[in-house]
C-alpha positions as CSV (number, residue, x, y, z in Angstrom):
1,M,44.8,45.1,-37.4
2,S,48.6,45.0,-37.8
3,F,51.2,45.0,-34.8
4,V,54.9,46.3,-34.7
5,L,56.8,46.2,-32.0
6,G,59.9,48.1,-30.8
7,I,62.3,47.5,-28.0
8,D,64.9,50.1,-26.4
9,G,67.5,47.7,-24.5
10,G,70.6,49.3,-22.6
11,G,72.6,48.4,-19.4
12,S,70.0,49.0,-17.2
13,K,66.9,48.7,-18.2
14,T,65.1,47.9,-21.4
15,A,61.9,49.2,-22.6
16,A,58.8,47.4,-25.1
17,A,56.2,48.9,-26.7
18,V,53.4,47.7,-28.4
19,S,51.5,50.3,-31.9
20,D,49.1,49.7,-34.8
21,G,50.9,52.2,-36.6
22,V,48.6,55.0,-35.0
23,A,49.3,55.1,-31.3
24,V,51.0,53.3,-28.6
25,L,48.3,51.1,-27.3
26,A,51.8,49.4,-24.6
27,S,54.4,49.7,-23.0
28,H,56.3,47.5,-20.0
29,T,59.9,47.8,-19.0
30,A,62.8,45.3,-16.9
31,G,66.0,44.9,-16.8
32,G,68.9,45.8,-18.4
33,C,70.2,43.9,-22.3
34,N,72.8,45.1,-23.0
35,L,75.6,42.1,-23.0
36,N,78.2,43.6,-22.8
37,S,77.1,45.3,-19.2
38,V,74.7,42.0,-18.2
39,S,75.1,37.6,-18.5
40,G,72.7,35.9,-21.8
41,E,70.5,34.7,-18.9
42,Q,70.3,37.9,-17.6
43,A,69.1,39.4,-21.0
44,R,66.5,36.5,-22.5
45,M,64.9,37.2,-19.7
46,A,65.0,41.4,-19.4
47,L,64.1,40.7,-23.6
48,G,60.9,38.3,-22.8
49,E,59.6,40.1,-19.4
50,A,59.5,43.1,-21.4
51,V,58.2,41.4,-24.3
52,K,55.6,39.3,-22.7
53,G,54.6,42.4,-19.8
54,A,53.9,45.0,-23.1
55,L,52.3,42.8,-24.7
56,A,49.7,41.3,-22.1
57,A,49.0,44.7,-21.6
58,A,47.9,45.3,-24.6
59,G,46.3,42.5,-25.2
60,I,47.3,40.7,-27.7
61,S,49.9,37.6,-28.3
62,A,53.4,37.6,-30.0
63,N,51.4,35.9,-33.5
64,D,49.4,39.2,-33.3
65,I,53.1,40.8,-33.6
66,E,53.9,41.4,-37.6
67,S,57.2,43.7,-37.3
68,V,59.3,45.1,-34.4
69,C,62.9,46.7,-34.2
70,A,64.8,46.2,-31.6
71,G,67.4,49.5,-30.7
72,V,70.0,47.5,-28.0
73,A,73.2,48.8,-26.5
74,G,76.2,47.4,-27.9
75,A,74.3,46.2,-31.5
76,A,76.5,47.7,-33.5
77,A,78.5,44.3,-33.1
78,P,77.3,41.2,-34.8
79,E,77.1,39.6,-32.7
80,V,76.1,40.9,-30.0
81,A,73.0,41.5,-32.8
82,A,72.6,38.4,-33.7
83,R,73.0,36.9,-29.9
84,I,69.8,39.2,-29.5
85,A,67.9,38.4,-32.3
86,Q,67.7,34.6,-32.1
87,I,65.9,36.0,-28.0
88,L,63.2,37.4,-30.1
89,S,62.8,35.1,-32.8
90,E,62.1,32.8,-30.0
91,L,59.6,35.2,-29.0
92,L,58.0,36.7,-31.6
93,P,58.1,33.7,-34.2
94,R,56.1,35.5,-36.3
95,A,57.8,38.5,-36.7
96,S,60.2,40.3,-39.2
97,I,63.1,41.3,-36.9
98,Q,65.7,43.6,-37.2
99,V,68.3,44.4,-34.3
100,V,70.4,47.7,-34.5
101,G,72.5,50.1,-31.9
102,D,70.2,52.2,-29.6
103,T,71.9,55.1,-31.0
104,V,69.9,54.4,-34.3
105,I,67.0,55.1,-32.2
106,A,68.2,57.2,-30.5
107,L,67.9,59.4,-33.5
108,E,65.3,58.4,-35.5
109,A,63.4,59.1,-32.9
110,A,64.6,62.5,-32.4
111,F,65.4,63.6,-36.0
112,A,62.6,61.4,-37.8
113,G,65.3,59.7,-40.3
114,G,66.9,63.2,-41.2
115,S,70.1,64.6,-40.3
116,G,71.1,65.7,-37.0
117,L,72.7,64.0,-33.8
118,V,72.0,63.3,-30.8
119,C,74.4,62.6,-27.4
120,I,72.9,59.7,-25.2
121,S,74.0,59.7,-21.2
122,G,71.9,57.0,-19.4
123,T,74.2,54.1,-17.7
124,G,76.3,55.0,-20.3
125,S,77.2,57.2,-22.3
126,V,77.6,58.2,-26.8
127,A,77.6,60.5,-29.6
128,Y,76.0,59.0,-33.4
129,G,75.4,61.7,-35.8
130,R,73.8,61.3,-39.7
131,N,74.7,64.4,-41.7
132,E,72.8,65.7,-45.2
133,R,74.7,63.3,-47.6
134,G,72.7,60.4,-45.3
135,E,77.4,59.9,-43.8
136,V,77.1,58.9,-40.9
137,A,79.9,58.5,-37.7
138,R,80.2,58.1,-33.8
139,A,82.0,58.2,-31.0
140,G,82.4,56.6,-27.3
141,G,79.9,54.0,-26.2
142,W,83.0,51.5,-26.1
143,G,82.0,49.6,-23.2
144,R,82.0,50.5,-19.2
145,M,84.9,49.5,-19.2
146,V,87.0,51.7,-21.3
147,S,84.7,54.4,-22.7
148,D,81.1,55.6,-22.0
149,E,82.6,58.8,-21.1
150,G,80.1,61.0,-18.7
151,S,77.2,58.3,-18.7
152,G,76.4,57.7,-14.5
153,H,78.6,54.6,-14.4
154,W,81.4,57.4,-15.8
155,I,80.1,59.1,-12.5
156,G,80.0,55.9,-9.7
157,L,83.2,55.4,-11.0
158,H,85.1,58.6,-10.7
159,A,82.8,59.6,-7.9
160,V,84.5,56.5,-5.5
161,S,87.8,57.6,-6.7
162,Q,87.5,61.0,-5.8
163,C,86.2,59.9,-2.2
164,L,89.1,58.2,-1.7
165,R,91.4,60.6,-3.0
166,A,89.6,62.7,-0.4
167,L,90.3,60.8,2.1
168,D,94.1,60.1,1.4
169,M,94.3,63.8,1.9
170,G,92.4,64.0,5.7
171,R,89.4,65.8,4.3
172,S,85.7,64.9,4.9
173,S,82.5,65.4,2.2
174,Q,79.1,65.1,2.2
175,L,79.7,62.3,-0.6
176,I,82.2,59.6,1.1
177,T,79.1,60.2,3.5
178,G,77.1,59.2,0.9
179,I,78.5,56.4,-1.1
180,M,78.9,54.6,2.0
181,E,75.7,54.6,3.2
182,Y,74.3,53.9,0.6
183,W,76.2,50.6,0.4
184,R,76.7,50.1,3.6
185,I,80.2,50.1,4.6
186,V,81.7,51.5,7.2
187,T,85.5,51.9,6.6
188,R,87.8,52.4,3.8
189,E,89.0,48.8,3.3
190,Q,85.5,47.6,2.7
191,L,85.7,50.2,0.2
192,V,88.2,49.8,-1.9
193,Q,87.5,45.7,-1.8
194,H,83.9,46.0,-2.2
195,C,85.4,47.5,-5.2
196,H,88.0,44.6,-6.5
197,R,85.0,42.3,-6.8
198,E,85.0,38.9,-9.1
199,Q,81.7,41.4,-9.5
200,V,81.7,44.6,-11.0
201,P,79.8,47.0,-8.4
202,N,76.5,48.8,-10.3
203,Y,78.5,51.9,-9.8
204,A,75.6,54.0,-12.1
205,E,73.9,52.9,-9.4
206,L,75.5,56.1,-7.5
207,F,74.5,59.5,-9.3
208,P,71.3,59.9,-8.2
209,V,73.1,59.2,-4.9
210,V,76.1,62.3,-6.6
211,L,73.3,64.0,-7.7
212,A,71.4,64.8,-4.8
213,I,75.0,66.0,-3.1
214,A,75.3,67.9,-5.3
215,E,72.2,69.6,-5.2
216,A,72.9,69.5,-1.5
217,G,75.9,72.0,-2.4
218,D,78.6,69.4,-1.8
219,P,81.6,71.3,-4.4
220,L,83.4,67.4,-4.2
221,A,80.2,66.3,-6.6
222,S,79.1,69.4,-8.4
223,E,82.9,69.0,-10.3
224,L,81.7,65.4,-10.7
225,L,78.8,66.4,-12.6
226,T,80.6,69.7,-14.6
227,S,83.5,67.2,-15.0
228,A,81.1,65.0,-16.8
229,G,79.0,67.9,-18.7
230,Y,82.7,67.5,-20.3
231,E,83.0,64.2,-21.7
232,L,79.5,64.5,-22.2
233,A,80.7,67.3,-25.0
234,R,83.8,66.1,-26.4
235,I,82.9,62.7,-27.9
236,A,79.9,65.3,-29.2
237,Q,82.3,67.6,-30.5
238,I,83.5,64.8,-32.7
239,V,81.3,63.6,-34.2
240,L,80.2,67.4,-35.2
241,R,83.0,68.0,-36.4
242,R,83.5,65.1,-38.3
243,L,79.7,65.5,-40.5
244,W,79.1,68.6,-40.4
245,V,82.9,71.0,-41.2
246,G,82.5,74.8,-41.4
247,H,79.0,76.6,-40.0
248,T,76.0,74.7,-39.9
249,N,72.6,75.7,-38.8
250,M,72.3,71.7,-37.5
251,Q,70.4,71.1,-34.0
252,I,72.3,67.9,-31.2
253,A,68.9,66.5,-29.3
254,I,70.9,65.3,-25.5
255,S,69.4,62.5,-24.4
256,G,69.2,59.1,-21.4
257,S,68.6,59.8,-17.9
258,V,71.1,61.7,-16.7
259,F,71.0,64.0,-18.8
260,A,67.4,64.2,-18.3
261,N,68.3,64.8,-14.2
262,S,70.6,67.3,-14.5
263,Q,70.5,70.4,-15.1
264,R,74.4,71.7,-14.8
265,I,75.5,68.3,-16.8
266,R,72.9,70.3,-20.0
267,Q,74.4,73.2,-19.2
268,V,77.7,72.8,-19.3
269,F,77.5,70.6,-22.3
270,S,75.9,73.1,-24.6
271,N,78.2,75.5,-23.7
272,V,81.2,73.9,-24.4
273,I,79.3,73.5,-27.8
274,R,77.7,76.8,-27.8
275,A,81.6,78.5,-26.9
276,D,83.0,76.0,-30.3
277,R,79.6,76.4,-32.4
278,P,77.7,79.4,-31.9
279,E,75.2,78.3,-34.9
280,V,74.4,75.0,-32.6
281,H,70.9,73.9,-30.9
282,V,71.4,71.2,-28.2
283,R,67.3,70.6,-27.6
284,L,66.6,67.4,-24.9
285,S,65.0,64.7,-26.9
286,N,61.6,64.8,-25.6
287,R,60.2,61.8,-27.6
288,P,62.0,57.9,-26.0
289,S,63.7,56.1,-28.1
290,V,61.8,53.5,-27.9
291,E,59.1,55.8,-30.3
292,G,62.1,55.4,-33.0
293,A,61.9,51.6,-32.2
294,L,58.8,51.1,-33.9
295,H,59.0,54.1,-36.3
296,M,61.0,51.2,-37.4
297,A,59.1,48.9,-37.3
298,L,57.2,49.8,-39.1
299,R,58.9,50.6,-42.6
300,V,59.7,47.2,-43.1
301,L,55.8,46.1,-43.0
302,P,54.5,45.1,-46.6
303,Q,52.6,48.1,-48.5
304,G,50.0,46.7,-48.5
305,I,49.5,45.9,-44.8
306,R,51.4,48.4,-43.8
307,P,49.1,51.3,-41.7
308,R,48.6,54.8,-42.8
309,A,49.2,56.8,-39.5
310,V,52.3,56.6,-37.7
311,C,52.5,56.2,-34.0
């Protein structure tokens, strides 16, 4: 029997899944492997844990894997893809290996090789699409220091910035209290020092804090989520206008932890898109990106050993 392995690697987590071409047999999740936000050693450890955990849960060995596809944030850059491929070749010596951007497997999961647009918002963010002519385009997703609008990182960073402005103005907010309690910080000066450390703080971990406080009615936190929805819609609109000119009945699939957990962000995103293009349908993707990676891994198997069914 032939087995394939799919990987979805982001800034916060790495998910690996094993399939026999008929069903997903097992999966395992580890820490992030995006080389733009973690070290090479951290990425190696996360990939190793995710792959070995999935293999152990499926009851098979590394030599049983014929093909692997890894969709990894940042892997649109050839040097990043090459480093990920090298790590995987050491873990899976017999497998054919393909490494693509996480956008590619998200599009595959949502549209099964067809046309469409995906907008992802998790630790980072990006919009990516393919039209009926096979043309592709992307917007955003250029890393937390210069891009990733509307992402968990963006929300956390802007939450701290807005809190500092509110403190300067003598305003109080549940958001200020929530962030300081989460980071175990007492004064504004400590907050500033924490943000200016040599190692960039994990701003994305503040997203659940912002979300909970917004749901409790705090206007500052609610405004941040609304702004995130607008920012995500703007990058999706860039791809939409580049690939689909005029009135076109097409779909945008949204995915990632930020979209999944915030109804406000989903609603704002949909409202902005439909105000400009009312014929466009926005939906939350109901298939994990790792399934897109499994489909792509299956496609490269030799015809003689390719399973008849797909997961």
